[in-house]
TIDOGU-788099 format. One record per residue: residue number from 1; x, y, z of N, C-alpha, C in turn. Coordinates in nm, 3 decimals. Each point is the difference from the previous one (the first is absolute). Layout:
! residues N
- NUM / X / Y / Z / X / Y / Z / X / Y / Z .
...
! end
This chain:
! residues 231
- 1 / 0.074 / -0.115 / -0.007 / -0.062 / 0.115 / 0.012 / 0.096 / 0.124 / -0.019 .
- 2 / -0.086 / 0.086 / -0.081 / 0.123 / 0.125 / 0.003 / -0.039 / 0.092 / 0.135 .
- 3 / 0.114 / 0.070 / 0.052 / -0.010 / 0.064 / 0.070 / -0.005 / 0.145 / 0.028 .
- 4 / -0.108 / 0.068 / 0.072 / -0.028 / 0.122 / -0.016 / 0.054 / 0.074 / 0.048 .
- 5 / 0.060 / 0.101 / -0.017 / 0.086 / 0.132 / 0.035 / -0.082 / 0.089 / 0.103 .
- 6 / 0.021 / -0.015 / 0.125 / -0.047 / 0.113 / 0.076 / 0.054 / 0.113 / -0.017 .
- 7 / -0.042 / 0.114 / -0.075 / 0.042 / 0.144 / -0.020 / -0.010 / 0.081 / 0.113 .
- 8 / -0.032 / -0.065 / 0.158 / 0.023 / 0.047 / 0.115 / 0.166 / -0.020 / 0.054 .
- 9 / 0.039 / -0.131 / -0.046 / 0.120 / -0.027 / 0.047 / 0.147 / 0.077 / -0.032 .
- 10 / 0.024 / 0.064 / 0.102 / 0.122 / 0.068 / 0.027 / 0.150 / -0.072 / -0.122 .
- 11 / 0.022 / 0.028 / -0.092 / 0.109 / -0.083 / -0.090 / 0.096 / 0.113 / -0.014 .
- 12 / 0.006 / 0.158 / -0.054 / 0.081 / 0.050 / 0.006 / 0.070 / 0.090 / 0.045 .
- 13 / 0.183 / -0.024 / 0.024 / 0.043 / 0.103 / 0.102 / 0.004 / 0.156 / -0.049 .
- 14 / 0.015 / 0.069 / 0.040 / -0.039 / 0.117 / 0.004 / 0.137 / 0.080 / -0.105 .
- 15 / 0.062 / -0.083 / -0.009 / 0.101 / 0.072 / -0.140 / -0.061 / -0.069 / -0.150 .
- 16 / -0.082 / -0.130 / 0.038 / -0.067 / -0.021 / -0.157 / -0.117 / 0.070 / 0.015 .
- 17 / -0.069 / 0.033 / 0.102 / -0.092 / 0.071 / -0.014 / -0.023 / 0.126 / -0.032 .
- 18 / 0.106 / 0.100 / 0.047 / 0.054 / 0.120 / -0.059 / -0.003 / -0.007 / -0.149 .
- 19 / 0.089 / -0.124 / -0.050 / 0.012 / -0.002 / -0.139 / -0.106 / -0.008 / -0.081 .
- 20 / -0.104 / -0.122 / 0.039 / -0.099 / -0.017 / -0.064 / -0.096 / 0.145 / -0.039 .
- 21 / -0.023 / 0.073 / 0.119 / -0.030 / 0.119 / -0.002 / 0.026 / 0.120 / -0.033 .
- 22 / 0.131 / 0.012 / -0.053 / 0.106 / 0.115 / -0.046 / 0.023 / 0.091 / 0.070 .
- 23 / -0.013 / -0.053 / 0.172 / 0.036 / 0.094 / 0.115 / 0.129 / -0.027 / 0.080 .
- 24 / 0.015 / 0.115 / 0.078 / 0.137 / -0.034 / 0.062 / -0.059 / -0.044 / 0.152 .
- 25 / 0.091 / -0.056 / 0.026 / -0.044 / -0.116 / 0.164 / -0.029 / 0.110 / 0.070 .
- 26 / 0.025 / 0.106 / 0.025 / -0.041 / 0.102 / 0.100 / -0.128 / 0.003 / -0.011 .
- 27 / -0.019 / 0.048 / -0.136 / -0.138 / 0.032 / 0.003 / -0.118 / -0.102 / 0.055 .
- 28 / 0.049 / -0.122 / -0.031 / -0.097 / -0.120 / 0.047 / 0.017 / -0.022 / 0.212 .
- 29 / 0.067 / 0.034 / 0.017 / 0.069 / 0.043 / 0.160 / -0.113 / 0.104 / 0.036 .
- 30 / 0.014 / 0.138 / -0.054 / -0.058 / 0.099 / 0.034 / -0.163 / -0.016 / -0.035 .
- 31 / -0.069 / -0.071 / -0.070 / -0.130 / -0.058 / 0.015 / -0.035 / -0.057 / 0.127 .
- 32 / 0.117 / -0.116 / 0.013 / -0.035 / -0.099 / 0.137 / 0.014 / 0.119 / 0.077 .
- 33 / 0.085 / 0.085 / 0.031 / -0.001 / 0.112 / 0.155 / -0.121 / 0.059 / -0.022 .
- 34 / -0.075 / 0.008 / -0.101 / -0.098 / 0.124 / -0.023 / -0.129 / -0.125 / 0.056 .
- 35 / 0.019 / -0.129 / 0.052 / -0.120 / -0.061 / -0.009 / -0.124 / -0.055 / -0.132 .
- 36 / 0.075 / 0.016 / -0.124 / -0.064 / -0.039 / -0.134 / 0.032 / -0.112 / -0.032 .
- 37 / 0.075 / -0.086 / 0.045 / 0.052 / -0.130 / -0.035 / 0.046 / -0.101 / 0.102 .
- 38 / -0.006 / -0.077 / -0.014 / 0.045 / -0.089 / 0.133 / 0.035 / -0.153 / -0.045 .
- 39 / 0.127 / 0.011 / -0.072 / 0.041 / -0.152 / -0.041 / 0.029 / -0.054 / 0.086 .
- 40 / -0.020 / -0.170 / -0.032 / 0.036 / -0.109 / 0.070 / 0.170 / 0.018 / 0.052 .
- 41 / 0.047 / -0.052 / 0.067 / 0.083 / -0.067 / 0.043 / 0.068 / -0.129 / 0.053 .
- 42 / 0.128 / -0.042 / -0.080 / 0.048 / -0.109 / 0.003 / 0.036 / -0.065 / 0.134 .
- 43 / -0.044 / -0.103 / 0.047 / -0.002 / -0.042 / 0.142 / 0.141 / -0.004 / 0.036 .
- 44 / 0.078 / -0.030 / -0.069 / 0.168 / -0.081 / 0.004 / 0.064 / 0.142 / 0.018 .
- 45 / -0.035 / 0.067 / -0.132 / 0.080 / 0.157 / -0.041 / -0.021 / 0.125 / 0.060 .
- 46 / -0.159 / -0.011 / 0.011 / -0.071 / 0.118 / 0.041 / 0.015 / 0.074 / -0.123 .
- 47 / 0.045 / -0.024 / -0.141 / 0.021 / 0.056 / -0.113 / -0.177 / 0.058 / -0.012 .
- 48 / -0.031 / 0.124 / -0.058 / -0.083 / 0.014 / -0.080 / -0.063 / -0.078 / -0.091 .
- 49 / -0.110 / -0.024 / -0.039 / -0.030 / -0.117 / -0.099 / -0.177 / 0.065 / -0.074 .
- 50 / 0.006 / 0.042 / -0.107 / -0.124 / 0.087 / -0.036 / -0.073 / -0.102 / -0.077 .
- 51 / -0.129 / 0.002 / -0.022 / -0.094 / -0.083 / -0.059 / -0.055 / 0.064 / -0.133 .
- 52 / -0.040 / -0.093 / -0.120 / -0.023 / 0.071 / -0.110 / -0.153 / 0.135 / 0.040 .
- 53 / -0.058 / -0.040 / 0.078 / -0.061 / 0.061 / 0.051 / 0.069 / 0.125 / 0.070 .
- 54 / 0.090 / -0.009 / 0.101 / 0.055 / 0.135 / 0.009 / 0.060 / 0.060 / -0.078 .
- 55 / 0.048 / -0.036 / -0.136 / 0.039 / 0.073 / -0.113 / -0.073 / 0.100 / -0.048 .
- 56 / -0.168 / -0.104 / -0.032 / -0.082 / 0.082 / -0.041 / -0.065 / 0.132 / 0.062 .
- 57 / -0.008 / -0.042 / 0.126 / -0.021 / 0.132 / 0.061 / 0.083 / 0.130 / 0.008 .
- 58 / 0.121 / -0.064 / 0.010 / 0.137 / 0.095 / -0.017 / -0.058 / 0.099 / -0.121 .
- 59 / -0.016 / -0.079 / -0.105 / -0.065 / 0.092 / -0.127 / -0.051 / 0.066 / 0.038 .
- 60 / -0.139 / -0.032 / 0.055 / -0.087 / 0.107 / 0.036 / 0.019 / 0.131 / 0.093 .
- 61 / 0.110 / -0.027 / 0.057 / 0.015 / 0.105 / 0.093 / 0.071 / 0.119 / -0.084 .
- 62 / 0.088 / -0.094 / -0.090 / 0.098 / 0.075 / -0.074 / -0.111 / 0.090 / -0.105 .
- 63 / -0.097 / -0.053 / -0.060 / -0.107 / 0.106 / -0.076 / -0.066 / 0.080 / 0.065 .
- 64 / -0.036 / -0.025 / 0.157 / -0.081 / 0.094 / 0.102 / 0.153 / 0.121 / 0.047 .
- 65 / 0.060 / -0.002 / -0.012 / 0.124 / 0.103 / 0.031 / 0.003 / 0.087 / -0.099 .
- 66 / 0.043 / -0.105 / -0.162 / 0.052 / 0.105 / -0.098 / -0.113 / 0.044 / -0.097 .
- 67 / -0.139 / -0.076 / -0.005 / -0.085 / 0.072 / -0.071 / -0.126 / 0.053 / 0.060 .
- 68 / -0.039 / -0.059 / 0.089 / -0.084 / 0.080 / 0.132 / 0.076 / 0.122 / 0.086 .
- 69 / 0.126 / 0.006 / 0.019 / 0.059 / 0.085 / 0.072 / -0.013 / -0.006 / 0.129 .
- 70 / -0.040 / -0.117 / 0.073 / -0.006 / -0.038 / 0.132 / 0.154 / -0.020 / 0.080 .
- 71 / -0.001 / 0.057 / 0.079 / 0.086 / -0.047 / 0.121 / 0.022 / -0.161 / 0.073 .
- 72 / 0.093 / -0.026 / 0.014 / 0.033 / -0.133 / 0.076 / -0.118 / 0.025 / 0.137 .
- 73 / 0.072 / 0.075 / 0.040 / -0.116 / 0.026 / 0.106 / -0.139 / 0.034 / 0.025 .
- 74 / -0.016 / 0.060 / -0.156 / -0.151 / 0.039 / -0.017 / -0.059 / -0.153 / -0.022 .
- 75 / 0.079 / -0.072 / -0.069 / -0.071 / -0.133 / -0.044 / -0.025 / -0.109 / 0.149 .
- 76 / 0.092 / 0.034 / 0.048 / 0.000 / -0.076 / 0.141 / -0.156 / 0.032 / 0.092 .
- 77 / -0.074 / 0.152 / -0.022 / -0.062 / 0.055 / 0.073 / -0.107 / -0.043 / -0.068 .
- 78 / -0.020 / 0.006 / -0.164 / -0.117 / -0.033 / -0.019 / -0.007 / -0.179 / 0.000 .
- 79 / 0.082 / -0.073 / 0.020 / -0.013 / -0.127 / -0.007 / -0.079 / -0.042 / 0.115 .
- 80 / 0.013 / 0.102 / 0.142 / -0.049 / -0.007 / 0.088 / -0.174 / 0.016 / -0.008 .
- 81 / -0.045 / 0.079 / -0.106 / -0.161 / 0.029 / 0.010 / -0.036 / -0.100 / -0.127 .
- 82 / 0.035 / 0.008 / -0.141 / -0.021 / -0.076 / -0.076 / 0.077 / -0.119 / -0.056 .
- 83 / -0.021 / -0.116 / -0.106 / 0.063 / -0.067 / -0.076 / 0.066 / 0.056 / -0.083 .
- 84 / 0.131 / -0.068 / -0.062 / 0.043 / 0.065 / -0.082 / -0.056 / 0.036 / -0.138 .
- 85 / -0.075 / -0.104 / -0.036 / -0.078 / 0.006 / -0.136 / -0.096 / 0.119 / 0.020 .
- 86 / -0.047 / 0.086 / 0.091 / -0.063 / 0.086 / -0.002 / 0.073 / 0.145 / -0.025 .
- 87 / 0.137 / -0.021 / 0.053 / 0.101 / 0.107 / -0.015 / 0.042 / -0.013 / -0.158 .
- 88 / -0.001 / -0.104 / -0.057 / 0.085 / 0.000 / -0.123 / -0.153 / -0.022 / -0.136 .
- 89 / -0.127 / 0.023 / 0.086 / -0.135 / -0.032 / -0.089 / 0.009 / -0.127 / -0.107 .
- 90 / 0.049 / -0.086 / 0.054 / 0.011 / -0.129 / -0.060 / -0.126 / -0.036 / -0.039 .
- 91 / -0.016 / -0.066 / -0.141 / -0.131 / -0.067 / -0.026 / -0.020 / -0.144 / 0.102 .
- 92 / -0.138 / -0.032 / 0.031 / -0.024 / -0.082 / 0.081 / 0.046 / -0.120 / -0.063 .
- 93 / -0.025 / -0.045 / -0.099 / 0.068 / -0.145 / -0.082 / 0.143 / -0.006 / 0.043 .
- 94 / 0.068 / 0.142 / 0.010 / 0.137 / -0.007 / 0.008 / 0.037 / -0.054 / 0.177 .
- 95 / -0.066 / 0.124 / 0.062 / 0.042 / -0.037 / 0.162 / -0.051 / -0.120 / 0.020 .
- 96 / -0.100 / -0.036 / -0.032 / -0.046 / -0.143 / 0.028 / 0.096 / -0.127 / 0.001 .
- 97 / 0.087 / 0.006 / -0.066 / 0.102 / -0.080 / -0.041 / 0.130 / 0.022 / 0.025 .
- 98 / 0.026 / 0.140 / 0.054 / 0.146 / -0.006 / 0.042 / -0.018 / 0.042 / 0.143 .
- 99 / 0.131 / -0.112 / 0.053 / -0.008 / -0.043 / 0.177 / 0.128 / 0.074 / 0.024 .
- 100 / 0.079 / 0.091 / -0.045 / 0.125 / 0.039 / 0.031 / 0.022 / 0.051 / 0.161 .
- 101 / -0.197 / 0.021 / 0.043 / -0.007 / 0.102 / 0.100 / -0.017 / -0.071 / 0.138 .
- 102 / 0.018 / -0.136 / -0.008 / -0.024 / -0.080 / 0.124 / 0.084 / 0.005 / 0.108 .
- 103 / 0.124 / 0.068 / -0.020 / 0.074 / 0.004 / 0.135 / -0.038 / 0.181 / 0.022 .
- 104 / -0.049 / 0.056 / -0.055 / -0.025 / 0.150 / 0.028 / -0.162 / 0.014 / 0.095 .
- 105 / 0.011 / 0.033 / 0.112 / -0.136 / 0.048 / 0.070 / -0.095 / 0.077 / -0.047 .
- 106 / -0.128 / -0.083 / -0.027 / -0.122 / 0.097 / 0.000 / 0.009 / 0.018 / -0.182 .
- 107 / 0.087 / -0.026 / -0.076 / -0.012 / 0.025 / -0.153 / -0.077 / -0.076 / -0.070 .
- 108 / -0.048 / -0.137 / 0.042 / -0.088 / -0.068 / -0.056 / -0.128 / -0.002 / 0.103 .
- 109 / -0.068 / 0.107 / 0.050 / -0.109 / 0.030 / 0.079 / -0.082 / 0.135 / -0.093 .
- 110 / -0.083 / -0.048 / -0.065 / -0.085 / 0.118 / -0.064 / -0.030 / 0.086 / 0.098 .
- 111 / -0.007 / 0.160 / -0.073 / -0.063 / 0.119 / 0.087 / -0.012 / 0.122 / -0.056 .
- 112 / -0.099 / 0.072 / 0.002 / 0.021 / 0.121 / -0.020 / -0.027 / 0.104 / 0.075 .
- 113 / 0.152 / 0.049 / -0.028 / 0.066 / 0.095 / 0.134 / 0.036 / 0.129 / -0.048 .
- 114 / -0.054 / 0.134 / 0.031 / 0.040 / 0.129 / -0.032 / 0.110 / 0.032 / 0.098 .
- 115 / 0.103 / 0.050 / -0.067 / 0.155 / 0.021 / 0.032 / -0.042 / 0.168 / 0.071 .
- 116 / -0.014 / 0.013 / 0.122 / -0.035 / 0.138 / 0.069 / 0.105 / 0.096 / -0.017 .
- 117 / 0.010 / 0.109 / -0.037 / 0.101 / 0.123 / 0.033 / -0.019 / 0.087 / 0.121 .
- 118 / -0.125 / -0.012 / 0.039 / -0.097 / 0.096 / 0.085 / 0.084 / 0.084 / 0.079 .
- 119 / 0.072 / -0.100 / 0.071 / 0.107 / 0.052 / 0.109 / 0.121 / 0.149 / -0.042 .
- 120 / 0.067 / -0.044 / -0.121 / 0.083 / 0.035 / -0.055 / -0.074 / 0.123 / -0.090 .
- 121 / -0.107 / -0.010 / -0.040 / -0.050 / 0.110 / -0.079 / -0.031 / 0.100 / 0.111 .
- 122 / -0.056 / -0.029 / 0.127 / -0.047 / 0.107 / 0.095 / 0.122 / 0.038 / 0.038 .
- 123 / 0.146 / -0.065 / 0.028 / 0.072 / 0.067 / 0.060 / 0.076 / 0.103 / -0.143 .
- 124 / -0.018 / -0.049 / -0.093 / 0.055 / 0.089 / -0.128 / -0.097 / 0.148 / 0.017 .
- 125 / -0.125 / -0.024 / 0.030 / -0.091 / 0.108 / -0.024 / 0.009 / 0.119 / 0.089 .
- 126 / 0.077 / -0.067 / 0.147 / 0.023 / 0.079 / 0.121 / 0.147 / 0.086 / -0.008 .
- 127 / 0.065 / -0.090 / -0.073 / 0.141 / 0.085 / -0.041 / -0.029 / 0.118 / -0.087 .
- 128 / -0.089 / -0.031 / -0.098 / -0.035 / 0.122 / -0.108 / -0.081 / 0.155 / 0.059 .
- 129 / -0.072 / -0.063 / 0.089 / -0.079 / 0.068 / 0.112 / 0.084 / 0.091 / 0.057 .
- 130 / 0.130 / -0.049 / 0.061 / 0.086 / 0.053 / 0.099 / 0.067 / 0.102 / -0.117 .
- 131 / 0.047 / -0.053 / -0.104 / 0.081 / 0.103 / -0.088 / -0.098 / 0.111 / -0.086 .
- 132 / -0.108 / 0.004 / 0.004 / -0.061 / 0.106 / -0.028 / 0.013 / 0.100 / 0.102 .
- 133 / -0.029 / -0.053 / 0.133 / -0.022 / 0.088 / 0.119 / 0.139 / 0.105 / 0.001 .
- 134 / 0.059 / -0.064 / -0.021 / 0.189 / 0.063 / -0.010 / -0.011 / 0.081 / -0.106 .
- 135 / -0.097 / -0.010 / -0.133 / 0.012 / 0.117 / -0.109 / 0.153 / -0.019 / -0.037 .
- 136 / 0.065 / -0.123 / -0.052 / 0.117 / -0.024 / -0.021 / 0.025 / 0.040 / -0.166 .
- 137 / 0.101 / 0.075 / 0.000 / 0.043 / 0.054 / -0.128 / 0.106 / -0.060 / -0.075 .
- 138 / 0.080 / -0.101 / 0.062 / 0.074 / -0.102 / -0.029 / -0.031 / -0.075 / -0.146 .
- 139 / 0.081 / -0.068 / -0.065 / -0.094 / -0.042 / -0.134 / -0.069 / -0.111 / 0.042 .
- 140 / -0.092 / -0.071 / -0.055 / -0.095 / -0.112 / -0.019 / 0.120 / -0.152 / -0.004 .
- 141 / -0.022 / -0.093 / 0.147 / 0.074 / -0.113 / -0.010 / -0.026 / -0.115 / -0.110 .
- 142 / 0.028 / -0.034 / -0.081 / -0.079 / -0.130 / -0.087 / 0.115 / -0.088 / 0.063 .
- 143 / -0.015 / -0.107 / 0.048 / 0.077 / -0.135 / 0.029 / -0.044 / -0.082 / -0.117 .
- 144 / 0.115 / -0.069 / -0.051 / -0.052 / -0.105 / -0.105 / 0.052 / -0.098 / 0.088 .
- 145 / -0.046 / -0.098 / 0.051 / 0.037 / -0.118 / 0.082 / 0.018 / -0.122 / -0.161 .
- 146 / 0.154 / -0.017 / 0.015 / -0.001 / -0.098 / -0.137 / 0.070 / -0.176 / 0.089 .
- 147 / -0.025 / -0.086 / -0.138 / 0.137 / -0.094 / 0.013 / -0.054 / -0.132 / 0.067 .
- 148 / 0.058 / -0.087 / -0.070 / -0.029 / -0.151 / 0.030 / 0.181 / -0.052 / 0.061 .
- 149 / -0.022 / -0.079 / 0.104 / 0.094 / -0.076 / 0.017 / 0.046 / -0.100 / -0.078 .
- 150 / 0.141 / -0.006 / -0.032 / 0.061 / -0.080 / -0.103 / 0.150 / -0.012 / 0.097 .
- 151 / 0.021 / -0.118 / 0.028 / 0.099 / -0.054 / 0.091 / 0.039 / 0.105 / 0.139 .
- 152 / 0.100 / 0.068 / -0.009 / 0.011 / 0.081 / 0.090 / -0.032 / 0.164 / -0.020 .
- 153 / -0.072 / 0.010 / -0.120 / -0.009 / 0.112 / -0.026 / -0.138 / 0.039 / -0.049 .
- 154 / -0.034 / 0.133 / -0.006 / -0.100 / 0.035 / -0.058 / -0.031 / 0.041 / -0.134 .
- 155 / -0.067 / -0.053 / -0.090 / 0.004 / 0.045 / -0.129 / -0.179 / 0.044 / -0.053 .
- 156 / 0.062 / 0.127 / -0.088 / -0.156 / 0.066 / -0.049 / -0.074 / -0.116 / -0.083 .
- 157 / -0.150 / 0.025 / 0.005 / -0.059 / -0.110 / -0.087 / -0.016 / 0.138 / -0.100 .
- 158 / -0.077 / -0.073 / -0.091 / -0.019 / 0.074 / -0.147 / -0.114 / 0.102 / 0.025 .
- 159 / -0.108 / 0.000 / 0.082 / -0.072 / 0.092 / 0.062 / 0.045 / 0.068 / 0.089 .
- 160 / 0.114 / -0.031 / 0.065 / 0.066 / 0.143 / 0.107 / 0.071 / 0.079 / -0.089 .
- 161 / 0.037 / -0.087 / -0.130 / 0.103 / 0.125 / -0.088 / -0.115 / 0.103 / -0.072 .
- 162 / -0.110 / -0.053 / -0.045 / -0.084 / 0.069 / -0.069 / -0.065 / 0.144 / 0.120 .
- 163 / -0.015 / -0.055 / 0.114 / -0.068 / 0.088 / 0.102 / 0.125 / 0.109 / 0.008 .
- 164 / 0.094 / -0.082 / 0.001 / 0.110 / 0.148 / 0.026 / 0.035 / 0.087 / -0.108 .
- 165 / -0.010 / -0.053 / -0.136 / 0.002 / 0.050 / -0.141 / -0.130 / 0.122 / 0.001 .
- 166 / -0.125 / -0.016 / 0.026 / -0.104 / 0.083 / -0.005 / 0.001 / 0.122 / 0.169 .
- 167 / 0.068 / -0.026 / 0.075 / -0.009 / 0.064 / 0.099 / 0.126 / 0.105 / -0.049 .
- 168 / 0.109 / -0.008 / -0.048 / 0.086 / 0.056 / -0.037 / -0.049 / 0.123 / -0.105 .
- 169 / -0.062 / -0.082 / -0.096 / -0.074 / 0.077 / -0.110 / -0.067 / 0.098 / 0.093 .
- 170 / -0.079 / -0.016 / 0.094 / -0.107 / 0.077 / 0.039 / 0.066 / 0.117 / 0.100 .
- 171 / 0.104 / -0.033 / 0.042 / 0.069 / 0.106 / 0.128 / 0.061 / 0.090 / -0.139 .
- 172 / 0.052 / -0.027 / -0.100 / 0.072 / 0.079 / -0.109 / -0.093 / 0.080 / -0.017 .
- 173 / -0.117 / 0.006 / 0.005 / -0.120 / 0.074 / -0.052 / -0.023 / 0.089 / 0.098 .
- 174 / -0.008 / -0.055 / 0.095 / -0.052 / 0.100 / 0.134 / 0.134 / 0.089 / 0.048 .
- 175 / 0.123 / -0.048 / -0.064 / 0.073 / 0.090 / 0.069 / 0.032 / 0.041 / 0.153 .
- 176 / 0.061 / -0.106 / 0.060 / 0.023 / -0.010 / 0.119 / -0.106 / 0.010 / 0.113 .
- 177 / -0.099 / -0.020 / -0.019 / -0.122 / 0.024 / 0.072 / -0.011 / -0.186 / 0.071 .
- 178 / 0.092 / -0.066 / -0.046 / -0.027 / -0.119 / 0.066 / 0.141 / -0.076 / 0.060 .
- 179 / 0.003 / -0.070 / 0.056 / 0.162 / -0.068 / 0.076 / -0.032 / -0.148 / -0.044 .
- 180 / 0.028 / -0.076 / -0.076 / 0.012 / -0.138 / -0.025 / 0.100 / -0.073 / 0.072 .
- 181 / -0.047 / -0.097 / 0.125 / 0.088 / -0.085 / 0.048 / -0.053 / -0.132 / 0.008 .
- 182 / 0.115 / -0.070 / -0.042 / 0.036 / -0.129 / -0.060 / -0.013 / -0.100 / 0.144 .
- 183 / -0.047 / -0.102 / 0.065 / 0.016 / -0.079 / 0.100 / -0.022 / -0.138 / -0.057 .
- 184 / 0.104 / -0.079 / 0.028 / -0.007 / -0.153 / -0.011 / -0.114 / -0.060 / 0.095 .
- 185 / -0.065 / -0.115 / -0.065 / -0.109 / -0.002 / 0.079 / 0.038 / -0.072 / 0.109 .
- 186 / 0.132 / -0.075 / 0.063 / 0.051 / -0.050 / 0.110 / 0.033 / 0.117 / 0.079 .
- 187 / -0.013 / 0.112 / -0.037 / 0.060 / 0.136 / 0.133 / -0.078 / 0.005 / 0.108 .
- 188 / 0.026 / 0.028 / 0.110 / -0.069 / 0.001 / 0.138 / -0.097 / 0.123 / -0.041 .
- 189 / 0.026 / 0.075 / -0.082 / -0.061 / 0.133 / -0.005 / -0.135 / -0.019 / -0.096 .
- 190 / 0.001 / -0.149 / -0.019 / -0.133 / -0.031 / -0.100 / -0.092 / -0.100 / 0.083 .
- 191 / 0.056 / -0.047 / 0.077 / -0.101 / -0.104 / 0.090 / -0.114 / 0.023 / 0.036 .
- 192 / -0.014 / 0.155 / 0.070 / -0.137 / 0.051 / 0.047 / -0.101 / -0.003 / -0.130 .
- 193 / 0.048 / -0.038 / -0.102 / -0.126 / 0.041 / -0.128 / -0.042 / -0.141 / -0.023 .
- 194 / 0.036 / -0.093 / 0.044 / -0.068 / -0.152 / -0.005 / 0.041 / -0.055 / -0.148 .
- 195 / 0.074 / 0.053 / -0.062 / -0.002 / -0.007 / -0.170 / 0.055 / -0.174 / -0.027 .
- 196 / -0.099 / -0.043 / -0.096 / 0.007 / -0.148 / -0.037 / -0.002 / 0.003 / -0.158 .
- 197 / 0.023 / 0.107 / -0.058 / -0.001 / -0.018 / -0.134 / 0.118 / 0.144 / -0.032 .
- 198 / 0.050 / -0.027 / -0.102 / 0.083 / 0.134 / -0.044 / -0.020 / 0.009 / -0.159 .
- 199 / -0.018 / 0.115 / -0.065 / 0.073 / 0.103 / 0.081 / -0.126 / 0.072 / 0.077 .
- 200 / 0.041 / 0.082 / 0.094 / -0.095 / 0.042 / 0.095 / 0.043 / 0.211 / -0.019 .
- 201 / -0.122 / 0.043 / -0.013 / 0.007 / 0.167 / -0.003 / -0.042 / 0.081 / 0.133 .
- 202 / 0.054 / 0.028 / 0.088 / -0.021 / 0.071 / 0.126 / 0.016 / 0.168 / -0.010 .
- 203 / -0.129 / 0.089 / 0.004 / 0.015 / 0.124 / -0.038 / -0.022 / 0.073 / 0.137 .
- 204 / 0.120 / 0.069 / 0.027 / -0.054 / 0.060 / 0.139 / -0.035 / -0.101 / 0.121 .
- 205 / 0.071 / -0.133 / -0.016 / -0.093 / -0.049 / 0.104 / -0.111 / -0.092 / -0.040 .
- 206 / -0.057 / 0.025 / -0.080 / -0.114 / -0.083 / -0.094 / 0.002 / -0.089 / -0.085 .
- 207 / -0.004 / -0.127 / 0.025 / 0.024 / -0.103 / -0.127 / -0.124 / 0.006 / -0.090 .
- 208 / 0.047 / 0.041 / -0.125 / -0.087 / 0.064 / -0.125 / -0.019 / -0.177 / -0.098 .
- 209 / 0.105 / -0.066 / -0.019 / 0.043 / -0.089 / -0.059 / 0.057 / -0.135 / 0.081 .
- 210 / -0.027 / -0.119 / -0.051 / 0.123 / -0.127 / 0.065 / -0.055 / -0.104 / -0.123 .
- 211 / 0.104 / -0.041 / -0.019 / -0.003 / -0.122 / -0.137 / -0.055 / 0.028 / -0.129 .
- 212 / -0.055 / 0.109 / -0.008 / -0.019 / 0.080 / -0.143 / 0.085 / 0.121 / -0.042 .
- 213 / 0.008 / 0.053 / -0.095 / 0.034 / 0.117 / -0.040 / -0.086 / 0.082 / -0.074 .
- 214 / -0.030 / 0.117 / 0.071 / -0.118 / 0.068 / -0.066 / 0.041 / 0.060 / -0.145 .
- 215 / -0.084 / 0.063 / -0.059 / 0.021 / 0.064 / -0.103 / 0.070 / 0.096 / 0.030 .
- 216 / 0.039 / 0.114 / -0.113 / 0.124 / 0.131 / 0.042 / -0.110 / 0.078 / 0.001 .
- 217 / -0.132 / -0.011 / -0.041 / -0.083 / 0.101 / -0.021 / -0.063 / -0.009 / 0.185 .
- 218 / -0.024 / -0.117 / 0.020 / -0.066 / 0.009 / 0.132 / 0.146 / 0.004 / 0.116 .
- 219 / 0.066 / -0.033 / -0.013 / 0.095 / 0.030 / 0.077 / 0.038 / 0.148 / 0.028 .
- 220 / 0.005 / 0.088 / -0.122 / 0.035 / 0.117 / 0.030 / -0.117 / 0.059 / 0.090 .
- 221 / -0.134 / -0.050 / -0.015 / -0.120 / 0.037 / 0.024 / 0.019 / 0.003 / 0.176 .
- 222 / 0.048 / -0.130 / 0.021 / 0.004 / -0.011 / 0.176 / 0.108 / 0.110 / 0.017 .
- 223 / 0.075 / 0.004 / -0.029 / 0.123 / 0.110 / 0.027 / -0.076 / 0.134 / 0.001 .
- 224 / -0.024 / 0.046 / -0.106 / -0.058 / 0.117 / -0.012 / -0.113 / 0.042 / 0.117 .
- 225 / -0.095 / -0.106 / 0.016 / -0.088 / 0.015 / 0.141 / 0.033 / 0.021 / 0.101 .
- 226 / 0.151 / -0.088 / 0.039 / 0.030 / 0.041 / 0.114 / 0.071 / 0.104 / 0.001 .
- 227 / 0.076 / 0.024 / -0.088 / 0.071 / 0.165 / -0.007 / -0.104 / 0.122 / 0.048 .
- 228 / -0.087 / -0.044 / -0.065 / -0.113 / 0.138 / 0.022 / -0.078 / -0.018 / 0.164 .
- 229 / -0.029 / -0.139 / 0.010 / -0.046 / 0.005 / 0.151 / 0.117 / 0.028 / 0.101 .
- 230 / 0.141 / -0.026 / -0.026 / 0.111 / 0.057 / 0.089 / -0.001 / 0.192 / 0.008 .
- 231 / -0.008 / 0.045 / -0.123 / 0.006 / 0.118 / -0.018 / -0.119 / 0.093 / 0.080 .
! end
């Protein structure tokens, strides 16, 4: 009788898994440190062993980071709320036969969860009101939170590059009325915003975009409205 291979069985060492995925070993260790992957361990050597399902899930992680703009921490936070197929919008026929989620808690549990940013929004509005009372005359602060972690560095995503290009064009037209501040997504100054998607745009402490890039006209309207209210 032909033996059926168990796709959940760990068979690939970290070096082989990295080569098959086209990644560096540091990246796989980083995903493990972030709680996104839990490879098996060889009982004798304690070496990491990755299964075919692990490799499939790592490919999903890469898509969420590089195409959806999620950070590793953002993926982990969302997985505590919803299964991966809801984040990726996978069709039912795909996620019902996709099983790399067996080692990730809550991922196989269907749920309709709305991620609320109410607390962060309320705090942002308070900061805006305080600035209005002080009648600040300094340039409008526009923070661009960008990047996805790659190995030990933060790399800008395509949407992050687009957002910066639009902001620079608008700043040039407004002639020094805004101050663009770039912050890496892992920066301590960014934690208070609770960002799970990049790029994010924050104007004078108020988040106006997260995970998507507004059109140039819409972004300029946001900025002009806040310039008018600050003046």
